[in-house]
C-alpha positions in Angstrom: -9.9 23.3 -36.5 -11.3 20.2 -34.9 -12.6 20.7 -31.4 -12.4 18.0 -28.8 -13.1 17.4 -25.2 -10.2 16.5 -23.0 -10.3 13.0 -21.6 -10.1 12.7 -17.8 -9.0 9.3 -16.5 -9.9 8.9 -12.9 -8.4 6.1 -10.9 -10.8 5.7 -8.0 -8.7 3.7 -5.6 -10.9 1.6 -3.3 -9.2 0.5 -0.1 -7.0 -2.6 0.0 -6.6 -2.8 -3.7 -3.0 -1.6 -4.2 -4.0 2.0 -4.8 -1.0 3.5 -3.0 1.3 1.3 -5.0 -0.2 2.3 -8.3 0.0 5.9 -7.3 3.7 5.6 -6.4 4.3 4.0 -9.8 2.5 6.9 -11.6 4.4 9.5 -9.7 7.7 7.9 -10.7 6.5 7.5 -14.4 5.4 11.0 -15.2 7.8 11.3 -18.2 6.8 7.9 -19.7 3.2 8.7 -19.3 3.7 12.1 -21.0 5.5 10.4 -23.9 2.4 8.1 -24.2 0.1 11.2 -24.4 -1.1 11.1 -20.8 -0.5 13.9 -18.4 -0.3 13.0 -14.7 0.0 16.4 -13.1 1.6 17.2 -9.8 -1.0 19.3 -8.1 -0.2 22.0 -5.6 -1.9 21.4 -2.4 -1.7 22.2 1.3 -0.7 18.6 1.7 2.8 17.4 1.1 3.1 16.5 -2.5 2.8 12.7 -3.1 5.4 13.0 -5.8 7.9 14.0 -3.1 7.3 10.8 -1.1 7.3 8.5 -4.1 10.6 9.9 -5.3 12.1 9.1 -1.9 10.9 5.5 -2.2 7.8 5.9 -0.1 4.0 5.5 -0.6 2.2 8.1 -2.6 -1.4 9.1 -1.7 -2.3 10.2 -5.3 -2.2 13.5 -7.0 -5.7 14.4 -5.7 -4.8 13.8 -2.1 -7.8 14.1 0.1 -9.9 14.8 -3.0 -11.9 17.6 -1.3 -13.5 19.6 -4.1 -11.9 17.3 -6.6 -14.2 18.4 -9.4 -12.9 21.9 -9.1 -9.3 20.7 -8.8 -9.6 18.5 -11.9 -11.3 21.3 -13.9 -8.7 23.9 -12.9 -5.8 21.5 -13.6 -7.2 20.6 -17.0 -7.4 24.3 -17.8 -3.8 24.7 -16.9 -2.9 21.8 -19.2 -5.2 22.8 -22.1 -2.9 21.2 -24.7 -3.1 17.8 -23.0 -5.6 15.5 -24.6 -5.7 13.0 -21.8 -5.1 13.7 -18.1 -4.9 11.1 -15.3 -5.9 11.7 -11.7 -5.9 9.3 -8.7 -6.9 9.2 -5.1 -8.3 6.7 -2.7 -10.5 9.4 -1.2 -12.3 9.9 -4.5 -14.3 6.7 -3.8 -15.8 8.3 -0.7 -16.4 11.6 -2.4 -18.3 9.9 -5.2 -20.4 8.0 -2.8 -21.2 11.0 -0.6 -21.5 13.6 -3.4 -23.4 11.5 -6.0 -23.6 14.4 -8.5 -19.8 15.0 -8.7 -19.0 12.6 -11.5 -22.0 13.7 -13.6 -20.8 17.3 -13.2 -17.3 16.3 -14.4 -18.8 14.4 -17.4 -20.6 17.5 -18.6 -17.2 19.2 -19.1 -14.9 16.3 -20.1 -14.9 12.8 -21.5 -14.5 10.8 -18.2 -13.2 7.3 -17.8 -13.3 5.8 -14.3 -11.0 2.9 -13.4 -12.1 1.2 -10.2 -10.5 -1.8 -8.5 -12.6 -3.7 -6.0 -11.9 -6.9 -4.2 -13.5 -10.2 -3.2 -15.5 -9.3 -0.1 -14.2 -11.8 2.4 -10.6 -11.1 1.4 -11.3 -7.4 1.7 -13.1 -7.8 5.1 -10.2 -9.8 6.4 -7.6 -7.2 5.3 -9.6 -4.4 6.9 -9.9 -6.4 10.1 -6.1 -6.9 10.2 -5.5 -3.2 9.6 -7.9 -2.4 12.5 -6.1 -4.8 14.8 -2.7 -3.4 14.0 -3.8 0.1 14.7 -5.6 -0.8 17.9 -9.0 0.3 16.4 -10.6 -3.1 16.2 -11.3 -5.5 19.0 -13.0 -8.9 19.0 -12.8 -11.6 16.4 -13.0 -11.6 12.6 -16.5 -13.1 13.0 -17.6 -10.2 15.1 -16.1 -7.6 12.8 -17.7 -8.9 9.6 -21.1 -9.3 11.3 -21.2 -5.9 13.0 -19.0 -3.5 11.1 -18.2 -4.6 7.6 -20.3 -2.4 5.2 -17.9 -1.9 2.2 -20.0 -4.1 -0.3 -22.9 -1.7 0.1 -20.6 1.2 -0.5 -19.1 -0.3 -3.6 -22.7 -0.8 -5.0 -23.5 2.8 -4.2 -20.5 4.0 -6.2 -21.3 1.7 -9.1 -24.9 3.0 -9.2 -23.6 6.6 -9.3 -21.1 5.9 -12.0 -23.8 4.1 -14.1 -26.0 7.2 -13.9 -23.2 9.7 -14.7 -22.8 8.9 -18.4 -19.0 8.2 -18.1 -17.1 5.2 -19.2 -16.4 2.7 -16.3 -13.7 0.0 -16.1 -14.1 -2.2 -13.1 -11.5 -4.8 -12.1 -11.6 -7.4 -9.4 -8.3 -6.9 -7.6 -8.4 -10.5 -6.3 -7.9 -11.7 -9.9 -5.1 -9.2 -10.7 -3.0 -8.7 -7.5 0.0 -10.6 -8.9 0.0 -8.5 -12.1 -1.6 -5.3 -10.9 0.5 -2.9 -12.9 0.0 -4.8 -16.1 -3.7 -4.6 -15.6 -3.6 -0.9 -14.9 -1.3 -0.1 -17.8 -3.7 -1.9 -20.2 -6.6 0.1 -18.8 -4.9 3.4 -19.6 -3.4 2.2 -22.9 0.3 2.2 -22.1 2.9 -0.6 -22.3 3.6 -2.0 -18.8 7.3 -1.9 -19.2 7.1 1.9 -19.5 6.0 2.3 -15.9 8.5 2.5 -13.1 8.0 -0.1 -10.4 8.0 1.6 -7.0 10.5 0.3 -4.4 7.7 -0.4 -1.8 5.7 -3.4 -0.9 2.5 -3.8 -2.9 1.0 -7.0 -1.5 -2.2 -6.6 0.5 -1.7 -9.6 2.7 -3.4 -10.8 5.9 -1.3 -11.0 9.0 -0.4 -14.3 10.4 -1.6 -15.4 13.8 1.7 -14.5 15.5 1.5 -11.0 14.1 -2.1 -10.5 15.1 -1.3 -11.7 18.7 1.8 -9.5 18.8 0.0 -6.4 17.6 -2.7 -6.8 20.3 -0.2 -7.4 23.1 2.0 -4.5 22.1 -1.0 -2.2 21.9 -2.2 -3.3 25.3 1.2 -2.4 26.8 2.0 0.8 24.9 -1.5 2.3 24.3 -3.4 2.9 21.1 -1.6 6.2 20.3 1.5 4.1 19.4 -0.2 2.2 16.5 2.2 3.6 13.9 5.2 2.1 15.6 3.8 -1.4 15.1 1.6 -0.9 12.0 4.1 0.6 9.7 6.9 -2.0 10.2 4.4 -4.8 9.8 3.1 -3.2 6.5 6.4 -2.1 5.0 9.6 -3.1 6.8 9.2 -6.7 7.7 10.1 -9.2 5.0 7.0 -10.4 3.1 6.2 -14.0 3.9 3.1 -16.2 3.4 0.4 -15.4 6.0 -1.9 -17.8 7.7 -5.2 -18.1 5.9 -8.0 -16.4 7.9 -9.8 -18.6 10.4 -13.5 -18.2 10.9 -16.4 -20.2 12.4 -18.2 -22.1 9.6 -21.6 -20.8 10.6 -20.4 -17.2 10.7 -18.8 -17.6 7.2 -22.0 -19.1 5.9 -24.0 -16.2 7.3 -21.5 -13.8 5.7 -21.9 -15.6 2.3 -25.7 -15.4 2.6 -25.5 -11.7 3.1 -23.0 -11.2 0.2 -24.5 -13.3 -2.5 -27.3 -10.9 -3.5 -24.8 -8.0 -3.4 -22.4 -10.0 -5.6 -25.2 -10.8 -8.0 -26.0 -7.1 -8.4 -22.3 -6.2 -8.9 -21.8 -9.0 -11.5 -24.2 -7.2 -13.8 -21.6 -4.4 -14.1 -18.6 -6.7 -14.5 -17.2 -8.6 -17.4 -17.3 -12.4 -16.9 -13.6 -12.6 -16.0 -14.1 -10.1 -13.2 -17.2 -11.5 -11.6 -17.4 -12.1 -7.9 -17.9 -15.3 -6.0 -14.5 -17.0 -5.8 -13.2 -16.4 -2.3 -9.7 -16.8 -1.1 -8.7 -19.9 1.0 -9.7 -20.0 4.7 -9.7 -22.3 7.6 -13.0 -23.2 9.3 -12.9 -23.4 13.0 -15.3 -26.2 13.7 -15.3 -25.3 17.4 -17.2 -22.1 16.6 -14.4 -19.7 17.5 -12.0 -17.9 15.1 -9.4 -17.2 17.8 -7.3 -20.3 17.0 -4.5 -20.6 14.5 -0.9 -21.9 14.7 1.6 -19.3 15.9 5.1 -19.2 14.4 6.3 -18.3 17.9 5.0 -19.3 21.3 2.7 -16.9 23.1 5.3 -16.8 25.9 8.0 -15.6 23.5 5.6 -13.0 22.0 4.6 -11.7 25.4 8.2 -11.1 26.4 8.9 -9.2 23.1 5.7 -7.2 23.4 6.4 -6.2 27.0 10.0 -5.4 26.3 9.1 -3.1 23.4 6.1 -1.7 25.1 8.2 -0.7 28.2 10.8 0.9 26.0 8.2 2.8 24.1 6.7 4.0 27.4 10.2 5.1 28.6 10.7 7.1 25.4 7.4 8.8 25.8 8.5 9.8 29.3 11.7 11.2 27.9 9.7 13.2 25.4 7.4 14.6 28.0 10.4 15.6 30.2 12.0 17.4 27.3 8.8 19.3 26.7 8.5 20.3 30.4 11.9 20.8 31.9 12.5 22.4 35.3 13.0 25.9 33.8 9.8 25.6 31.8 11.4 25.9 28.4 13.3 23.3 26.5 15.1 25.2 23.7 17.6 24.9 21.0 18.9 28.3 20.2 20.0 29.4 16.8 20.9 32.7 15.2 18.7 34.4 12.7 20.2 36.3 9.7 18.9 39.7 8.7 18.6 41.2 12.2 15.4 41.9 14.1 15.2 42.6 17.8 18.9 41.9 18.5 20.1 40.1 21.6 23.6 40.0 23.0 26.2 40.1 20.2 24.0 41.7 17.7 22.1 38.6 16.6 18.4 37.8 17.2 17.8 34.3 18.7 14.7 32.3 18.7 14.2 28.8 20.2 12.4 25.8 18.8 11.3 22.8 20.9 12.9 19.4 20.2 9.5 17.8 20.0 9.4 17.7 16.2 7.0 14.8 16.0 4.1 16.4 18.0 4.5 19.7 16.1 4.7 18.0 12.8 1.2 16.6 13.1 -0.2 20.1 14.1 1.6 21.9 11.2 0.7 19.3 8.6 -3.0 19.7 9.2 -3.0 23.6 9.3 -4.1 25.5 6.2 -1.5 28.1 7.2 1.3 25.8 6.1 1.3 25.4 2.3 4.0 22.9 1.3 3.8 23.8 -2.4 4.2 27.5 -1.6 7.0 26.8 0.7 9.0 24.8 -1.8 8.3 27.4 -4.5 9.4 30.3 -2.3 12.5 28.6 -1.0 14.2 26.8 -3.9 17.1 25.6 -1.6 14.6 23.4 0.3 13.2 21.9 -2.9 16.8 21.4 -4.3 17.7 19.6 -1.1 14.7 17.3 -1.5 13.8 17.8 2.2 10.3 17.3 3.6 9.1 20.9 3.7 7.4 20.6 7.0 10.4 19.0 8.6 12.6 21.7 7.2 10.3 24.4 8.5 10.3 22.9 12.0 14.0 22.3 12.2 15.3 25.3 10.3 12.7 27.6 8.7 11.0 28.6 11.9 14.1 30.0 13.5 15.1 31.6 10.3 11.7 33.3 10.2 10.8 31.9 6.9 7.1 32.1 6.1 5.1 28.9 6.1 2.7 30.2 3.5 1.5 33.4 1.8 -1.0 33.8 4.7 1.4 34.0 7.7 4.2 36.6 8.1 6.4 35.0 10.8 8.7 38.0 11.3 5.7 40.4 11.8 4.1 37.9 14.3 7.3 37.7 16.3 7.8 41.5 16.3 4.2 42.1 17.3 4.2 39.6 20.2 7.7 39.5 21.9 6.5 36.7 24.2 6.7 34.3 21.2 10.5 34.8 21.3 10.6 33.9 25.0 8.4 30.9 24.6 10.9 29.0 22.5 8.2 27.8 20.1 8.1 27.8 16.3 6.1 30.9 15.3 3.4 29.1 13.4 3.1 26.4 16.0 2.9 29.1 18.7 0.0 30.8 16.8 -1.9 27.6 16.4 -1.5 26.4 20.0 -1.5 29.7 21.8 -2.0 32.9 19.8 -5.1 31.9 17.9 -6.9 31.2 21.2 -6.0 34.7 22.4 -7.2 36.4 19.3 -3.8 37.5 18.2 -3.5 39.0 14.8 -1.5 37.5 11.9 -0.8 39.1 8.5 0.3 38.2 5.0 3.9 38.8 4.1 4.4 42.3 2.9 1.2 43.6 4.4 1.4 46.8 6.4 
C-alpha cells in the first residue's frame, strides 16, 4: 500500500482582503468541495459554528474561528478525516497566530504537506480601509494622514509572516488582493484546484470599499451623540445593509503620502522577492491630493447640516432605547421577569409547576454567554436536536427558552443542580448560567457536570 501525507490547505486570511466572503462561500460549498476531493470540515468549537451563519446568509468567520491552538485543531481534525487526502482550513486569526507563534507552521509541516494561501493588499488601500473601519467603530480619531503615520504597521506584520512561511518548508501562494478583488473567487478556486462555478456565491457584500466623505462624517457625528459602545449600530449597516455605491477616493496631503510611500518602498521591494511578477506591489489605488495640507476635505453627498440633523435624531433615539433597556433591567420591584413553566417538575410553585424567570435583556446576556467556556454551542446543538433542526442560533435559544427549561449549556454545567442547590437563583429571575457567571462565581458557588452526584 502506498503511503502518503495528507495535504493541508491553509487559507490565512489577512484583514481587508475578502476573507469572510471566501469563508462564507466555502461553508456553503462543502458538498462541491468534497466532490472535488477537498474536505472543508465543520469544527466543533465553543464559538458559534461559522457554517450556521453562512447558511443563514451571514458572514462566516472560518472553520478555525479564533485559531487558538490551531495546530492541535488541524491535527486532530485531520485524524478524524483520515481518508481525506486534502483538507482545507481558514481563519483570519491564523495570520496573527503565525506571526506571534513563529514555529507553528513548521510544526504543522512536519506532520502534513502544507500549502498556505495568503491574500495581501496594496498598502495604501489597506491603510485607508483600516482607517475607515476605525472611524465607523469610533476607535480612530484624527485624519488619515495621522493614522498612517502613527498607527499603521500592517506591512511589517505581512513581512514577518512571509519570513516565517519561508522558513517553514511549506508551499506558499501569495496573491495581491488589489489585483483580484473583482474576481476573488475565481482566483481562490484556481489556487485550490477547483472550477469556480462549483463554488456557491454567498449572499453577502464582498467589496472592501472606502467610505465616502458623507459616511465618514455621519459615522463621527453619530458616535459623538450616541457613544462608542453603539458602534455596531452604524458600522454593520454601513458594511452590509446600505446599497453599494462608488466611494470617494481617499484624500491625503501630498507630503504625507510621499512620506508614506518612502516608508513603504523598501518593504514592498522585500515583499516583491516572494511574489510572482503579476502580484508585485507598487501600483496604488487612485487618491486625491489635498494641496492645502489637510485631508479633512472632500465633497459630501449631503450637506453637513442635513447629516447633523440625521445623526442627532438617530443618536437621541438610540439614547432613549438605552434608557428603556436600563429601566427594564432595574424596575421598581427590582426584578424584571418573564415567567414560564418548566416541564419535568422540580421545586414546584402554585399549581404544581416550577417557574423560573429570565430577564428581557437578551443582548447584554448574549455577549456574556458567547464568551464563556461554559457554553458549548456544538454540544448544545448535538444534545438538543430540536434546536439544530429549527436552525436557531443556539445562544439565542438558550437565553430565550433553554434556560427556563433548565437545559444544560454544556457538559460542564448542570443547570437543574445549580438551581436546586441555590434557591435564590430562582428568585433572581436570571438565566442559570448567566447568574453563575455574573453572581455565583464571585461567591464561590459550586457547579457540577450533568449526571454528577
